[in-house]
C-alpha positions as CSV (number, residue, x, y, z in Angstrom):
1,M,97.0,0.1,22.0
2,T,98.4,3.9,20.6
3,M,95.2,6.5,21.5
4,V,95.4,9.2,19.1
5,V,94.8,12.4,20.2
6,A,93.6,14.8,17.5
7,A,91.7,18.6,18.2
8,E,87.5,18.1,16.8
9,T,86.4,21.0,14.6
10,P,82.9,23.0,16.7
11,P,80.1,21.7,15.5
12,L,78.8,25.1,14.1
13,A,78.1,26.2,10.4
14,A,77.1,29.5,9.3
15,D,74.1,29.8,6.8
16,A,73.3,31.7,4.2
17,S,72.4,34.6,6.5
18,G,75.7,33.9,8.2
19,V,73.5,33.1,11.7
20,F,76.0,29.4,13.0
21,R,73.5,26.4,13.8
22,V,74.2,23.9,15.9
23,G,75.5,20.9,12.9
24,S,73.0,20.7,10.3
25,S,69.9,21.6,12.6
26,R,68.2,25.3,12.7
27,V,69.8,25.4,16.5
28,T,71.3,27.9,16.7
29,L,75.3,29.1,18.6
30,D,72.4,32.0,20.2
31,S,70.3,29.5,22.1
32,V,72.6,27.3,23.2
33,V,75.1,29.7,24.3
34,G,71.4,31.7,26.1
35,A,70.1,28.2,27.7
36,F,73.4,28.0,29.3
37,R,74.1,31.5,30.6
38,E,71.0,30.8,32.2
39,G,72.4,27.8,34.0
40,A,70.8,24.9,32.0
41,T,73.4,21.7,32.1
42,A,74.5,20.2,29.1
43,E,71.9,17.4,29.7
44,E,69.3,20.4,30.1
45,I,69.8,21.9,26.9
46,A,70.2,18.4,24.6
47,E,66.3,18.0,26.6
48,R,65.2,21.1,25.0
49,Y,66.9,20.5,21.6
50,P,66.5,16.7,20.5
51,V,67.8,17.1,17.4
52,I,71.5,18.1,18.4
53,S,73.4,15.2,20.5
54,L,74.3,16.0,23.8
55,G,78.0,15.5,22.0
56,Q,77.2,18.7,20.3
57,V,75.8,20.1,23.4
58,Y,78.9,19.8,25.0
59,A,81.1,20.7,21.6
60,V,79.6,24.5,21.3
61,I,80.1,25.2,25.5
62,A,83.1,23.8,24.7
63,Y,84.2,26.2,22.3
64,Y,81.7,29.2,23.8
65,L,84.1,28.7,27.0
66,A,88.2,28.6,25.0
67,H,86.5,31.5,23.0
68,T,84.2,34.2,25.0
69,A,84.8,36.8,24.0
70,E,84.2,35.9,19.8
71,V,81.8,34.7,21.0
72,D,80.3,37.0,23.3
73,D,80.7,40.1,20.6
74,Y,79.2,37.4,17.8
75,L,75.9,38.1,20.0
76,R,76.8,41.0,20.3
77,V,76.1,42.4,16.8
78,R,72.7,39.8,16.5
79,E,71.1,41.3,19.5
80,Q,71.7,44.9,18.1
81,G,70.2,43.1,14.6
82,S,67.4,42.1,15.8
83,A,66.8,45.3,17.3
84,E,67.6,47.1,14.8
85,V,64.4,44.8,12.5
86,R,62.4,45.2,15.7
87,Q,62.2,49.2,15.8
88,A,62.4,49.0,11.9
89,N,59.1,46.6,12.1
90,E,58.0,49.0,14.9
91,R,58.3,52.5,12.4
92,L,56.6,50.4,9.8
93,F,54.0,48.9,11.7
94,D,53.0,50.8,15.1
95,P,52.3,48.2,18.1
96,T,50.5,50.9,19.5
97,G,46.6,49.5,20.2
98,I,46.5,46.4,18.7
99,R,45.9,44.3,21.3
100,A,42.4,46.3,21.5
101,R,43.0,46.0,17.2
102,L,42.6,42.5,17.4
103,M,40.4,42.0,19.7
104,S,37.5,44.2,17.5
105,R,38.3,43.0,15.1
106,R,37.4,38.7,16.9
107,T,34.6,40.3,18.5
108,G,33.0,42.1,14.7
109,Q,34.0,38.1,13.2
110,D,32.2,36.8,16.4
111,S,29.3,38.6,16.5
112,A,28.8,38.1,12.0
């Protein structure tokens, strides 16, 4: 019996927004790598995201370890994009005093 060894393609696919997801799930590369960086084992990550298999988690981690610089660049760009969106939202919707406004609305509804 002869064993054939072939390179596996990582189970990553970019969605319409360019966000890499694991397989056909909604779990992002960001989520898996973030959990791994925080010290979670592959088993813990698979348990945290039951829609992806343990094998997929290991494949994503292996891809990350083999392409750390590229993945880190991708994650950095994603974080910058998130920060820009957050800042734009804060300019449009001032978060100052939001808790007090929400509590006063709640109190006003309760007393009506």
